[in-house]
C-alpha positions as CSV (number, residue, x, y, z in Angstrom):
1,M,268.9,182.6,227.4
2,S,269.0,179.6,225.0
3,G,272.0,177.3,225.2
4,V,272.8,178.1,228.8
5,N,273.7,175.1,230.9
6,P,270.7,174.2,233.3
7,T,273.1,174.3,236.3
8,F,273.2,178.1,235.7
9,W,269.6,178.4,236.8
10,I,270.2,176.4,240.0
11,V,273.0,178.9,240.7
12,V,270.7,181.8,240.1
13,A,267.9,180.3,242.2
14,Y,270.2,179.8,245.1
15,M,271.6,183.3,244.8
16,A,268.1,184.7,244.8
17,V,267.0,182.7,247.9
18,M,270.1,184.1,249.8
19,I,269.2,187.6,248.8
20,G,265.7,187.0,250.0
21,I,266.8,185.8,253.3
22,A,269.2,188.7,253.7
23,L,266.4,191.2,253.0
24,F,264.0,189.5,255.3
25,V,266.6,189.4,258.1
26,S,267.7,193.0,257.6
27,L,264.2,194.3,257.8
28,R,263.6,192.5,261.1
29,K,267.0,192.7,262.8
30,V,268.7,195.9,261.8
31,K,267.5,198.7,264.0
32,S,270.8,200.5,264.6
33,A,274.4,201.0,263.5
34,E,275.5,198.4,266.0
35,D,273.1,195.9,264.5
36,F,274.5,196.6,261.0
37,H,278.3,196.4,262.1
38,L,278.2,194.0,265.0
39,A,274.9,192.1,264.9
40,G,274.1,193.6,268.2
41,R,277.0,191.8,269.9
42,S,274.7,188.8,270.2
43,L,276.1,185.9,268.1
44,G,275.9,182.6,269.7
45,P,278.6,179.8,269.3
46,L,277.0,178.1,266.3
47,M,276.1,181.4,264.5
48,M,279.6,182.7,265.2
49,A,281.4,179.4,264.0
50,G,279.3,179.4,260.9
51,T,279.8,183.0,260.0
52,L,283.6,182.7,260.6
53,A,283.8,179.6,258.5
54,A,281.8,181.1,255.7
55,A,284.0,184.3,255.8
56,E,287.1,182.2,255.5
57,I,285.9,179.4,253.2
58,G,285.4,181.4,250.1
59,G,287.2,181.8,246.8
60,G,290.7,181.0,248.0
61,S,289.5,177.9,249.9
62,T,287.5,176.5,247.2
63,V,288.3,177.7,243.6
64,G,291.7,178.9,244.6
65,V,292.6,175.5,246.2
66,A,291.3,173.5,243.2
67,Q,293.3,175.9,241.0
68,R,296.5,175.5,242.9
69,A,296.1,171.6,243.1
70,Y,295.6,171.7,239.3
71,S,298.5,173.9,238.6
72,S,301.3,173.3,241.1
73,W,300.7,172.1,244.6
74,G,298.7,168.9,243.8
75,L,296.9,167.2,246.7
76,S,298.9,169.3,249.3
77,A,296.9,172.4,248.2
78,G,294.5,171.2,250.8
79,W,296.9,172.5,253.5
80,Y,295.7,176.0,252.5
81,V,292.6,175.4,254.2
82,V,293.7,173.1,257.1
83,C,296.3,175.8,258.0
84,A,293.5,178.3,258.2
85,G,291.8,176.0,260.6
86,I,294.8,175.8,262.8
87,G,295.2,179.6,262.5
88,I,291.7,180.1,263.7
89,F,292.2,177.6,266.6
90,L,295.1,179.7,267.7
91,V,293.1,182.8,267.7
92,S,290.9,181.2,270.3
93,F,293.4,182.1,272.8
94,V,293.3,185.8,271.8
95,A,289.5,185.8,271.6
96,P,289.0,186.7,275.3
97,F,291.0,190.0,274.8
98,L,289.0,190.8,271.5
99,R,285.7,190.4,273.1
100,R,286.6,192.1,276.4
101,S,287.9,195.1,274.5
102,M,284.3,196.2,273.4
103,A,285.9,197.6,270.3
104,T,284.4,197.8,266.8
105,T,287.5,197.8,264.7
106,V,291.2,196.6,265.0
107,P,292.6,200.1,264.4
108,E,290.5,201.3,267.2
109,I,292.4,199.1,269.6
110,V,295.7,200.2,268.0
111,A,294.7,203.9,268.5
112,R,294.0,203.3,272.3
113,R,297.6,202.1,272.9
114,Y,299.6,203.8,270.2
115,G,297.9,207.0,269.1
116,T,296.8,208.7,265.9
117,P,299.7,207.9,263.5
118,S,299.7,204.2,264.3
119,H,295.9,204.3,263.8
120,I,296.0,205.9,260.4
121,I,298.5,203.5,258.9
122,T,296.8,200.5,260.3
123,T,293.4,201.7,259.0
124,L,294.8,202.3,255.5
125,L,296.6,199.0,255.4
126,S,293.4,197.1,256.4
127,L,291.4,198.8,253.8
128,L,293.8,197.9,251.0
129,T,293.7,194.3,252.1
130,L,289.9,194.3,252.0
131,F,289.9,195.8,248.5
132,V,292.0,192.9,247.2
133,A,290.3,190.2,249.4
134,T,286.9,191.3,248.1
135,A,288.4,191.2,244.4
136,A,289.6,187.7,245.0
137,Q,286.1,186.5,245.8
138,V,284.6,188.4,242.8
139,K,287.1,186.6,240.7
140,A,286.3,183.3,242.1
141,T,282.5,183.7,241.8
142,S,282.9,185.0,238.2
143,A,285.1,182.1,237.1
144,I,282.4,179.7,238.3
145,I,279.3,181.5,236.8
146,G,281.2,182.2,233.6
147,T,282.1,178.5,233.1
148,V,278.5,177.4,233.9
149,S,276.9,179.9,231.7
150,G,279.4,180.1,229.0
151,G,279.1,183.9,229.3
152,D,281.8,186.5,228.7
153,L,284.1,186.7,231.8
154,F,284.3,190.4,231.7
155,T,280.6,190.9,231.7
156,V,280.1,188.2,234.5
157,T,282.6,189.9,236.7
158,I,280.7,193.1,236.6
159,M,277.4,191.3,237.1
160,V,279.0,189.6,240.2
161,A,280.3,192.7,241.7
162,I,277.0,194.5,241.4
163,V,275.1,191.5,243.1
164,V,277.5,191.4,245.9
165,T,277.5,195.0,246.5
166,I,273.7,195.2,246.6
167,Y,273.5,192.1,248.8
168,T,276.0,193.7,251.4
169,M,274.1,197.0,251.5
170,M,270.9,195.2,252.6
171,G,271.6,194.4,256.1
172,G,275.2,194.4,257.3
173,L,276.6,191.8,259.6
174,V,273.4,190.7,261.1
175,S,271.9,189.5,257.8
176,V,275.3,188.0,256.6
177,A,275.4,186.0,259.8
178,F,272.0,184.3,259.2
179,T,272.8,183.6,255.5
180,D,276.2,182.3,256.3
181,I,274.7,179.5,258.1
182,V,272.9,178.2,255.1
183,H,276.0,178.8,253.0
184,I,278.3,176.8,255.2
185,I,275.8,173.9,255.5
186,F,275.7,173.8,251.8
187,I,279.1,174.0,251.0
188,T,280.4,171.5,253.5
189,V,277.7,169.0,253.2
190,G,277.3,169.5,249.5
191,M,281.0,169.3,248.9
192,A,281.4,166.2,251.1
193,I,278.7,164.5,249.1
194,A,279.7,165.7,245.6
195,M,283.5,165.0,246.0
196,P,283.2,161.1,246.0
197,V,280.5,161.3,243.2
198,I,283.0,163.5,241.1
199,L,285.9,161.2,241.9
200,Q,284.0,158.2,240.8
201,G,283.0,160.0,237.6
202,A,286.6,160.6,237.0
203,G,287.4,156.9,237.2
204,G,288.3,156.6,240.8
205,W,291.3,157.6,242.8
206,D,293.7,155.0,241.3
207,H,292.7,155.9,237.8
208,V,293.2,159.7,238.4
209,Q,296.7,159.0,240.0
210,Q,297.6,156.9,236.9
211,L,296.7,159.7,234.5
212,I,298.5,162.3,236.4
213,V,301.8,160.5,237.2
214,S,302.0,159.4,233.5
215,R,302.7,162.9,232.5
216,P,306.4,164.2,233.0
217,G,306.8,166.5,235.9
218,F,303.6,165.6,237.7
219,E,304.7,162.4,239.5
220,D,304.5,163.8,242.9
221,Q,301.0,165.7,242.4
222,Y,299.3,163.4,244.9
223,S,301.9,163.8,247.7
224,L,300.7,165.6,250.9
225,A,304.1,167.0,251.4
226,K,304.7,168.5,248.1
227,V,304.1,172.0,249.2
228,G,306.9,171.5,251.8
229,W,306.8,172.0,255.5
230,K,308.2,175.4,255.4
231,T,305.2,176.5,253.3
232,I,302.9,174.8,255.8
233,I,304.3,176.4,258.8
234,G,304.4,179.7,257.1
235,L,300.7,179.3,256.1
236,I,299.8,178.6,259.8
237,L,301.7,181.6,261.0
238,M,300.3,183.8,258.2
239,Y,296.6,182.8,259.2
240,F,297.2,183.1,262.9
241,M,298.5,186.7,262.2
242,T,295.9,187.8,259.8
243,F,293.0,186.3,261.5
244,S,294.2,188.1,264.9
245,T,294.4,191.4,263.1
246,G,291.9,191.1,260.2
247,Q,288.8,193.2,260.5
248,E,286.5,190.7,258.7
249,A,287.5,187.8,261.2
250,V,288.0,190.0,264.4
251,Q,284.6,191.7,263.8
252,R,283.0,188.3,264.4
253,Y,284.7,188.1,267.8
254,F,283.7,191.7,268.7
255,A,280.1,190.4,267.9
256,A,280.1,187.3,270.0
257,R,277.6,187.0,272.8
258,D,280.3,186.7,275.5
259,I,283.9,185.6,276.0
260,K,283.0,181.9,276.2
261,T,281.2,182.1,272.9
262,A,284.1,183.8,271.3
263,R,286.4,181.1,272.2
264,L,283.9,178.1,271.5
265,G,282.8,179.6,268.2
266,S,286.5,179.9,267.1
267,F,287.3,176.3,268.0
268,L,284.2,174.9,266.2
269,C,285.2,177.0,263.0
270,S,288.8,175.6,263.2
271,L,287.4,172.0,263.4
272,L,285.1,172.6,260.4
273,M,287.7,173.9,258.3
274,A,290.2,171.2,259.1
275,L,287.7,168.6,258.0
276,Y,286.8,170.4,254.8
277,G,290.4,171.1,253.7
278,F,291.3,168.6,251.0
279,I,288.0,168.3,249.4
280,P,288.6,171.0,246.7
281,A,292.1,169.8,246.1
282,V,290.9,166.3,245.2
283,I,288.4,167.9,242.7
284,G,291.2,169.8,241.2
285,L,293.2,166.7,240.7
286,C,290.2,165.1,238.9
287,A,290.2,167.9,236.5
288,L,293.9,167.8,236.0
289,A,293.8,164.1,235.2
290,H,291.2,164.5,232.4
291,F,291.5,168.1,231.2
292,P,295.2,169.1,231.5
293,D,295.0,172.2,229.1
294,I,292.1,174.2,230.6
295,P,292.7,177.5,232.5
296,A,293.5,176.5,236.1
297,A,290.9,178.7,237.6
298,Q,288.1,176.6,235.9
299,A,289.3,173.2,237.5
300,M,286.6,173.1,240.0
301,P,283.5,174.0,237.8
302,I,284.7,171.9,234.9
303,A,285.2,168.8,237.0
304,A,281.8,169.2,238.7
305,M,280.0,169.7,235.3
306,N,281.7,166.7,233.6
307,F,281.8,164.2,236.3
308,A,278.6,164.7,238.5
309,P,274.9,164.6,237.6
310,M,273.3,167.9,236.9
311,I,271.6,168.4,240.2
312,I,274.7,167.8,242.2
313,A,276.9,169.8,239.9
314,G,274.5,172.7,240.2
315,L,274.4,172.5,243.9
316,V,278.1,172.4,244.2
317,M,278.3,175.5,242.0
318,A,275.5,177.2,243.8
319,S,277.2,176.6,247.3
320,V,280.6,177.7,246.1
321,V,279.1,180.9,244.5
322,A,277.2,181.5,247.9
323,A,280.4,181.0,249.8
324,T,282.5,183.3,247.7
325,M,279.7,186.0,247.7
326,S,279.5,185.6,251.4
327,S,283.3,186.2,252.0
328,A,283.0,189.1,249.6
329,S,280.2,190.5,251.6
330,G,282.0,190.0,254.9
331,N,284.9,192.0,253.5
332,L,282.8,194.7,252.3
333,I,281.0,195.0,255.7
334,A,284.5,195.1,257.4
335,S,285.7,197.8,255.0
336,C,282.7,200.1,255.6
337,T,283.0,199.5,259.3
338,L,286.6,200.7,259.1
339,F,285.9,203.6,257.0
340,T,282.9,204.7,259.0
341,K,284.2,204.2,262.5
342,D,288.1,205.0,261.9
343,I,287.9,207.7,259.3
344,F,284.4,209.3,259.0
345,Q,283.5,209.4,262.7
346,R,286.9,209.8,264.1
347,Y,288.3,212.5,261.7
348,I,285.6,214.1,259.6
349,N,282.2,214.1,261.5
350,T,282.5,213.0,265.1
351,G,278.9,214.0,266.0
352,V,277.2,212.0,263.2
353,S,273.8,210.5,264.2
354,D,273.1,206.7,264.3
355,R,271.1,207.1,261.1
356,G,274.0,209.0,259.5
357,V,276.3,206.1,260.2
358,L,274.0,203.6,258.5
359,I,273.7,205.8,255.4
360,I,277.4,206.4,255.2
361,S,278.1,202.7,255.7
362,K,276.0,201.8,252.8
363,L,277.5,204.4,250.6
364,V,281.0,203.2,251.6
365,V,279.9,199.6,250.6
366,L,279.0,201.0,247.1
367,V,282.5,202.8,246.6
368,M,284.5,199.7,248.0
369,G,282.5,197.4,245.7
370,A,283.5,199.5,242.7
371,C,287.1,199.6,243.7
372,S,287.2,195.8,244.2
373,L,285.7,195.3,240.7
374,I,288.6,197.3,239.1
375,I,291.1,195.0,240.8
376,A,289.1,191.9,239.8
377,L,289.1,192.8,236.1
378,N,292.8,192.3,236.0
379,P,293.1,188.8,234.4
380,D,296.8,188.3,235.2
381,I,296.2,188.2,239.1
382,G,295.6,184.8,240.8
383,I,293.1,184.3,243.7
384,I,295.4,183.1,246.3
385,D,298.1,185.5,245.1
386,L,295.7,188.4,245.8
387,L,294.9,187.0,249.3
388,V,298.4,186.3,250.3
389,F,299.5,189.9,249.2
390,G,296.6,191.5,251.0
391,F,297.2,189.4,254.2
392,T,300.9,190.2,254.2
393,M,300.4,194.0,254.0
394,R,297.8,194.1,256.6
395,S,299.4,191.9,259.2
396,A,303.2,192.0,259.0
397,G,303.7,195.3,260.8
398,A,300.7,195.4,263.0
399,F,300.7,191.8,264.4
400,A,303.4,192.3,267.1
401,P,302.1,195.6,268.4
402,F,298.5,194.6,268.3
403,L,299.0,191.2,270.0
404,F,301.6,192.2,272.5
405,G,299.7,195.4,273.2
406,F,297.2,193.1,275.0
407,I,299.6,191.2,277.1
408,V,302.6,193.3,277.8
409,K,301.9,196.2,280.2
410,N,305.0,198.5,279.7
411,V,305.1,199.4,276.0
412,T,305.4,202.8,274.3
413,R,303.6,204.6,271.5
414,T,306.9,205.2,269.5
415,A,307.7,201.4,269.7
416,G,304.3,200.5,268.3
417,L,304.6,203.0,265.5
418,A,308.1,201.9,264.6
419,A,307.1,198.2,264.5
420,I,304.1,198.9,262.2
421,I,306.2,200.9,259.8
422,L,309.3,198.8,259.6
423,G,307.5,195.4,259.7
424,S,305.3,196.6,256.7
425,I,308.2,197.9,254.6
426,A,310.2,194.8,255.4
427,A,307.4,192.5,254.3
428,L,306.9,194.5,251.0
429,A,310.5,194.5,250.3
430,W,310.8,190.7,250.9
431,Q,307.9,190.0,248.6
432,I,309.4,192.2,245.8
433,A,312.6,190.2,246.2
434,G,310.8,187.1,245.5
435,E,310.7,185.7,249.2
436,P,314.3,184.5,249.4
437,Y,315.0,181.2,251.1
438,G,311.3,180.2,250.8
439,I,310.5,182.3,253.7
440,M,307.0,184.0,253.4
441,S,307.0,187.8,253.3
442,L,304.4,188.0,256.1
443,V,306.7,185.7,258.4
444,F,309.7,187.9,257.6
445,G,307.9,191.2,258.1
446,S,306.4,190.0,261.4
447,V,309.8,188.9,262.8
448,V,311.1,192.3,261.8
449,S,308.1,194.0,263.4
450,T,308.5,191.9,266.7
451,V,312.2,192.6,267.1
452,T,311.7,196.2,266.3
453,F,309.0,196.5,268.9
454,F,310.8,195.0,271.7
455,V,314.0,196.8,271.0
456,A,312.2,200.3,270.6
457,V,310.3,199.6,273.9
458,K,313.6,199.1,275.8
459,I,315.1,202.2,274.2
460,T,312.2,204.5,274.5
461,L,311.5,203.6,278.2
462,A,315.3,204.1,279.0
463,M,314.9,207.5,277.3
464,G,312.0,208.4,279.6
465,E,309.0,208.0,277.2
466,P,305.9,207.4,279.2
467,V,304.1,203.9,279.1
468,A,301.3,203.9,276.5
469,P,297.7,203.7,277.9
470,P,296.2,200.3,278.0
471,A,294.1,198.8,275.2
472,I,291.4,197.5,277.8
473,T,290.6,199.7,280.7
474,A,288.3,199.1,283.6
475,E,285.6,201.0,281.7
476,H,285.9,198.5,278.9
477,I,285.7,195.4,281.3
478,E,282.6,196.9,282.9
479,A,280.9,197.6,279.6
480,N,281.7,193.9,278.5
481,R,280.2,192.7,281.8
482,L,277.0,194.5,281.1
483,S,276.9,193.5,277.5
484,E,277.2,189.8,278.5
485,E,274.5,190.3,281.2
486,R,272.1,191.8,278.8
487,N,272.6,188.9,276.3
488,R,272.0,186.3,279.1
489,K,268.4,187.9,279.7
C-alpha cells in the first residue's frame, strides 16, 4: 500500500494485538453461555471499572466530542464526557439492585414486574438503540482510519464493520472485558500524554485562543459554559437514565463479582471519565484554530497527525480506534444477549441447549453487525446525534417503571405498560418538534413517563388491579448470595 501514512500501520498492529488477546482469552475462558454473556458473573472492581469506561468512552466521547468542540460547543463539549461520569456515579446507588436481581437483561426485570407486553416493547426499543449506538462507533472508527490511510470512507466503513463483528463473535463479554483494560489504559494515558504535545504543536493555548476568537462568531468557543447549564443538567439526567436502563452498561453490573464490586467499579469508572472529559475537546479546538474548513468529524485525527510526532499520533489513533471498536463490540454483545435471552429463548425455543445459545448468539452478532453497517453508511447522521437519539428512545419510557419497580412495592402492570408507551411517544414527539424550550427529549419523555406511572398506579389500584409481582424475590436474593459466596472461594 504505497503512499499510506505510517501511522496507519500502528493502528493496524494495535488492532491485530487486540484481536489476538480476544482470541486467546476466549479459548481459555469461554466455556458456557453465561461466560459469553456475563463473564461468569466474576468481574472484579478494576476489571468492571475498565470495561464500563471502555464501553462508554468510545466514538461519542472521543471523535464525537472533538467534532462538537470543532463545530459548535467549543471547549464546553468536554461536558459530554464529564456528565457521563456523573451519570455513572449516580448509577452506583442503583447497582446493588441490579446485581441482586441475578438477571441477564434489562427487559427480563421489566417482564418480572410488568408482564409480556412491557417486556416486548422494552426489548425492541433496546435493540433499536444498540443498532444506532453500534453504528455510531463504526462511523467514528471509520473516520479515523479513513483520515489516517487516505482511503475511501465507504470502503473503510465496511472494513471496520466486518472487523468489529468478527472480534465480537470470538468470545463475548469475557474477552471484551480483558481487552477493555488494555484499551482504557491506552486511551486515558495515551491521550493525557498526547494532548499537551498536540497543544504545543498547535502553538500553545494562548495562540489557539487568538486564532479562534479572531474569527467572527467564534469568540466564546473556549468558554466552559457555552453549551449552557440546561444542556449540562439534561446530559447528566440523560446518562443516569440511559446507564440505568441500557443493556451494554447494566450487563456489566450483572457480571460483577458481588454487590460491593458493582458499586465500587461504578464509582471508579465515574472518576476516570470525569478526569478524561475535556482532553478531546482541547484537541478539537487545536484543529479548529488551524484547519477551519475540514469536515468536523476529522478534527481529532487531523490534529494528531499535524501537531504530534508520528509515534504519538499513531498511538492516539490506535487507542481511539480500539476504544470505538470496544464500544461497538460491547453494544453487539448486549444486542445478542437481548435477542437470545428475551426473544429466542423466551418466545421461540425455550428448551435450547447451552451450546445452542452460544451458536445463536454468534449468529445474532453477525446480523446486528450488518444492520449497524447500513445505518453507519448514511453520511448525513452525526455521531453524537445517533447516540442521543438511541438513548432517548430506549430510556425515556422505561426509566420510571424500571427504577421505581425496584423501590416501590405497590405498583401495577398496567401502570408500567402505560408509562413505557406514553413516555416513549412523548420523547419521540418532542424530538420531532425540535426540543422546544431547549428541554431534551429524554428528559421530557421521562417526566411524562414518571407522571403517567404514579397516576396510573393510583387509578389502577383504586380499581382493584392486583399489585405486580416483585422484580427481586427471595429466590433471587439466595441465588445472589450463593453466587457471591462462590466468587469468594
